[in-house]
C-alpha positions in Angstrom: 62.8 61.8 -141.6 60.9 65.1 -141.6 64.3 67.0 -139.3 66.5 65.7 -142.1 64.8 67.7 -144.9 64.8 70.4 -142.7 67.7 70.5 -141.3 70.2 69.1 -144.2 71.3 72.3 -146.0 72.1 73.3 -142.0 74.1 70.5 -141.3 76.1 70.3 -145.3 77.1 73.6 -144.3 78.1 73.4 -140.6 79.2 69.7 -140.4 82.8 70.8 -141.8 83.1 73.7 -139.1 82.0 71.5 -136.4 84.8 69.1 -137.5 87.6 72.1 -137.8 86.9 72.5 -134.2 86.7 68.8 -132.7 90.3 68.7 -134.7 91.3 71.8 -133.4 90.8 70.8 -129.7 92.6 67.4 -129.7 96.3 67.3 -128.7 99.0 67.3 -131.7 100.3 64.3 -129.6 97.1 62.1 -131.0 98.2 62.0 -134.2 96.0 59.2 -135.4 92.9 60.6 -133.4 93.3 63.6 -135.5 93.2 62.3 -138.7 90.3 59.8 -138.0 88.4 62.9 -136.4 89.0 64.5 -139.8 88.4 61.7 -141.8 85.1 61.0 -140.3 84.0 64.6 -140.0 84.7 64.6 -143.8 82.6 61.8 -145.1 79.6 62.7 -142.5 80.1 65.6 -144.4 80.2 64.1 -147.9 77.2 62.2 -147.0 75.1 64.8 -145.9 75.9 66.5 -149.3 74.6 63.6 -151.3 71.8 63.5 -149.3 71.1 67.0 -150.0 71.2 66.3 -153.9 67.4 64.8 -155.3 67.5 61.8 -156.8 67.0 62.0 -160.8 67.7 65.7 -160.4 70.3 64.8 -163.6 73.8 66.0 -164.3 74.9 69.8 -163.6 71.5 71.3 -164.4 72.7 74.7 -163.0 75.1 74.8 -166.0 72.2 74.7 -168.4 70.7 77.4 -166.9 74.1 79.6 -166.7 74.2 79.1 -170.4 77.5 77.5 -170.1 79.3 75.6 -172.8 80.0 71.8 -173.4 83.7 72.6 -174.0 86.6 72.9 -171.3 89.9 73.6 -172.2 91.6 76.4 -174.5 89.9 77.5 -177.7 92.4 78.0 -180.8 92.7 81.0 -182.2 90.5 82.2 -185.0 92.8 84.9 -187.5 91.5 88.3 -187.7 89.4 89.3 -190.4 
């Protein structure tokens, strides 16, 4: 699947745009078809996006490179000294 390796990122970016274009071209009367096409485009984009991430790459390695901390939410106020 060498062709996928060379074009996976392009697919991950433009597949949702192609899905939007396909949904926009469908008549409003076909509500079920619109929902199905939107779901299909979303699932395809999800699969391609999941295939782009290399296996065993770890969990959010870019967070460590950005020196992000491991806590979320508001921090308690410290008294002024």
